[in-house]
N, C-alpha and C positions, 0 to 999 in steps of 0.2 A: 432601876425604877422601872415598872412596868407601865405599859402605854393605859391611859384611861378609856374604859368600854365607850364604844359609841362616839368616840369625838370626831370620826369621820376623816381624821387626818388635817383638821383645821386647828390651827393655833394662832392666839392672840398674843403677840409679844407687847409685854408692858414695861418689861425691866423693873426699874424701882418706882416709875412714875404712875403711881397708882390711880391718881385721879382719871388718867385716860380710860379706865374701864367705861365711864360713862360713855365715851364716843364708840365703844364696841359693843355695849349691850343690845342695840336695836338689832345689830346685825346677827349676834348670838342668838338672840330670841327666835331667829328664822333658821339659822344654819347648825345651831350647836357647835361643839367645840371645846377646846380646852385653853386657859389663859395661862401665860409664861412670865413668871417673875424672876426675881434675880436675890431675893432674901426671903427670909424666914417671916420677917416684920411685913414685907410686902405681901407675902400670902396671906397672912391673918387679915390685912386690910381689904384684900380682894375677896376673900371667902365671906366677909360679911354682906356681899351682893347675891349670895347663893349661888354662885358657879364654880365649875371644877377649875383649880388651878394648882399649878405645880410650880416648884422651886428645885431646880436640880444642884445650882450653886447658892451658896449663902454668902452672897457680896453685897453687903449693906451700903458701902461706899467704898470710893477708890480717892487716893490723894491727887489732888489737881492744883498745879501751880498758879498763883494770882500774884503777879509782880514777883515781889521778893518772898511773898508768904505762901506756903504749902497749906491747903485746907481739905479736910474731908468732904466729900460731895456725893450725896446719894442719887441724885436725878443725873449722872453722867451718861452720855450717849457714845460711848466707844466699847466696841466689843472686841477683847483681845483674847490671848491665850490665857488670862486669869477666868474666863468663861468658857473653857474649852469644853467641860462636860455638858452645859447647856447647848452648845452647838452641836455636839455629838449626838444628844438626844434628840434635836429637831431635824438632824440629818437623818437618823434611822428611824423615826416616826411619822413626821410630818409629810404632807402633800403640799399643804398652802400654808403661808405664815405670813400673819398680816400685822403690820406695823404702824403705830400712831405717832410715834416719833422718829425722826430720821437718824439712825443709829449707823454709825460707820465701822463696818468690818474690817479688822486687820486681813490682811491676805492669808494668814495661816488659820484662819477660822471661818471662812466665808461658807455660806450655806450653798451646796450645790444641786442636791436633789429635789427639795421643795422649793416650789415657786414662791418668790417672795412679792408681796404687794404692800405699798408705802400708801395708805390712806389718808394720812396726816390727822392732826387732832383738831382740826378747824380750818375752814378757809381763811384765807389771809389778806391783812391789808399792809403790813410791814414787809419791806424788801428783805424777807428773811432767807430766800433760797439761794440768794445770789452772794450770800457772805460767807466767810470761812471754809471754803471749799465746798459747800452743799452741794453744789450743780455737779461736782464730781461724786460726791456720794451717791446722789440719786442715781446714777449710772451702774451702781451696785446691785440695784433692784431690777426685778424682772419687769414690773409694773408699777405705775402710780396713778392715783386718781388724778385727772385734770381739772377737777373742782368746778371751773367755770370756762367759758369762752375767752374772758380777758386775760386770766393766768395761763391757760393753754398756749395762748400765742406768745406770753412772755417766754415760758418755758422752751416752746421750739426757737423762738428767737435767739434764747440763750445756749441753745446746742443739745436740748434734749431731744431724743429721737421720738418722733411722731408714734411710732409703733409702740412705744413704752407707756405713753399716754392714754387712758381710757377715761369716757366721759361717763363719770359715774356720781359726781357731787358729793354731799355729806351726809351719812346716815340720820344724823340728829335733825336735820332740816325738816324730814317729815313729820316730826312731834310739833316742830315750831310754826308749822304753816296750817296746823289743823283748826285754830281759833284765830285766824288772821283778822286783826282790826277789834277784836272783842275783847272785853275785860271779863275774865273768869276766875273768880277767887273763892274757891271751894271752901265749904263751911269748916272742913279738918284743918285748912289751913290757917283760918281764923281762929280756931280754937286752941291749935298749938303754938301759936305765937302770941295770943292775946292781943292781936291789933284791933283797932276799932273798926268796925264793918261799915261805917258811915264815911270814912275817910278815904279818898282817893289815894291809890298806892304809886309811887315812883320807886324806880330800881335805880342804883348806882352799882355798876359793874366795871371797874378799873382793870386794865392790864397790869402786870409789874414789870416783866423782863424790857428793858431799854425804856423809850420815852412812855410816860405814863403820867396821869392826871394824880396819881395817889399820894405823891409826895407832898404837897402843898396845897394846891387847889381842892383836892378831895376832902381834906379836913375841914376846909371852908364851907364845902357843899352840905357837909353833916351838920355843922353849926348852924347853916342858914335855911335848911328846909322849913318851909312854913309849917305853923301848927295844924293847919286842917289837911295835911298829907301826911302819910306814913311812907318813911324811906326805908327800902330793903337794900342793905348794904352788903354785896356778895363778892369779896376781894379774890383776886387771882389765888389758887391754891398755894403758891410758891412765894407769896408775900412774907416777907420776914417776921417775926413776931414781935421784934423790937418797935418796928413800924405799926403794926396792929395795935400795939398797948396804948398808943397815942391816939388812936380811934376809939379805943374802949373807953378811954378817959373821958372823951366828949360824950360818947353814947350813953355813959352812965348818968348823964345828966339830962338826958333827953328822953322823953315818954313816948316819942313816935318815932323812932329810929329802931329797927330790928336788925341785929349782927347776924347774918345769915351766910356763914362760909357753907361749902358744900357738906354735907352729911349732918350737920348740927339739926336741923328739924327733918323729920320724915317725909312731910309733905311740902318741900320746900325746895326741890331741885331747880336748876336752870329753868328749865321747861315751865315750871309751876310760877316761877318769877316773871318771865316773859307774859305768861297768861294773866298774871293778876294785875299787871301794871298797866297804868293809864300813859305814862311816858318811860322813856329809859334813858339814863344818862351813861355815858362811857367815853372811850378814847380809841387809841388806835390798837384795836382788838379783834380776833375773829369771833368773839362774842359779840362785838357792836356791828360786825358786817352781819351776822345772823339776825340782830335784831332787827335790820331794815325788813326782813321777812315777815315780822310781826306787822307791818305796816302801822305803826303807831308812831306818835312823835318822839324824835330823838333830840337829846341836847349832847353836844360835844364839848367835852372837858379839856382845858389846857393848861398845863403846868407853867413852870419858870425855866429858864437857863436850859442846861443841857437835857432836863427831861421834858422840856416841849416837844411835842411832835411837830414834825415838818407837815407842810401843805403836799408834798409829793406823796407822803404816806397815805393820803386820801384820793389820789389820782383816780382809782377806779370807781370810786363813788362820788365824786366831787360835786355832781349835782345835788345829791341829798344833803350832803354837808353844806352848801352853799344856801340850801333852804331850810337847813335846821337851825335852831337856837345854838350859840356859842357861849360857854363859860370861862372865864379865866379869873385872874386874881383882880382884875379891875372891874369885872361884872358880878362877881359872885355875891356880892351883898345883894344884888337886885334878884337874886334867885325867886324869890316868892313871885313877883312879877313876871319873869321870864318863863318861869314854869306854868303858870295859869295862861299865859299868853299862847304857849306852845299848845299845851292841850286844848284850848279853846279853838285853834285853827286846824288841828289834825294835819293830814298829810296830801301832797300831792299823789293820788293814786296812778296818773297817768307816768309820772316822774319815778315814782317807786317801781314800778313795774319795768321800766327801761333799765334801772340800774340792777335789779335782780336778774333780770335775763342776760346782763352782760356777764354778772359775777357768779351764777350757779347755773349747774346742770341739774335737771330733776328737782327743780323749786316747787314742782306741783304735788309733792309728797310721795315720789316714785323712786327716791332715791335708794333706800334698802332694798328694794325689788331690782334695781338694776345692779347693784354691788352683788347681790345674792346670785343672781344669773351669771355673773362674771365669775365670780369665785367657784362656783359648780362646775363651769365651763373648764376650769383648770385641773378639777380632779379625775 
């Protein structure tokens, strides 16, 4: 396979997690480059974004053991000899390879020639990097985005070299901050979804992996959304179809709930949802952390049992959480009153600024420029 013309030696490694293309697009638009996936299916999905993409290997899934069962998993994050051709291609063609998920390279197939940069697919609330040997995996990469002062300190205290961490932030946040505090619902969005333009919009953006409100409380949120609001429900892209079918059965009975997974509506990506919403409901997710940048009211939803997030998950943004409304199975029936109260009161701008400064580098809309300059310095 020949090298794509004018890619500058810059490659964005997505594997089979094609939803991460959204995190790479702002940087691609500035730097160009080529996207790398691991299957023909993933290649077709990424091509819909109008970007150059290659698939050297066609490895749609690998078999992973879950207890006593072995299941095929497409979103695997281990790179071993089965992907040797992909690694060899990058070794001979790439100058910089950018990753949005933490891939663990087997010693036999590590990248040596190109510089490797782990930007991650979002700033994080969960105690993600300290689990399952991920801190050791980070050490395989030449550089990593430090995301913000709080996490940078955590990484350094955990043994990650300060020389590996770069104060870059998250590219997508540049778009998030453009309309801070403003409700902007384009006519194209209203026309495409058929929503009532006279109703306020609230977004429900639950995570899936680990603790999440989506299992129980989320279903009640959809049921209890008041008639004078429109709810935009955007689930995590890896939410199981079986669980989503439960939501769809409820949504079929509601004329003010829009099921809006990524890609369903042309004018309804995450940034559009942020812009159009008067308030945002979510849980322990990087999306909810980015939602703080909108400077709009937030409502934190809690599930039950093992799916309930811990207060420790919110330690970096505890002031915002404490100042925001809480929704759980005991209070979700009161969602109409909770929502109206939250929208009416707005946010504490001083406190929001304090939390943003702690968690984000370049939260003033300059993250893409910072990442661009850093990548160019490696070429």
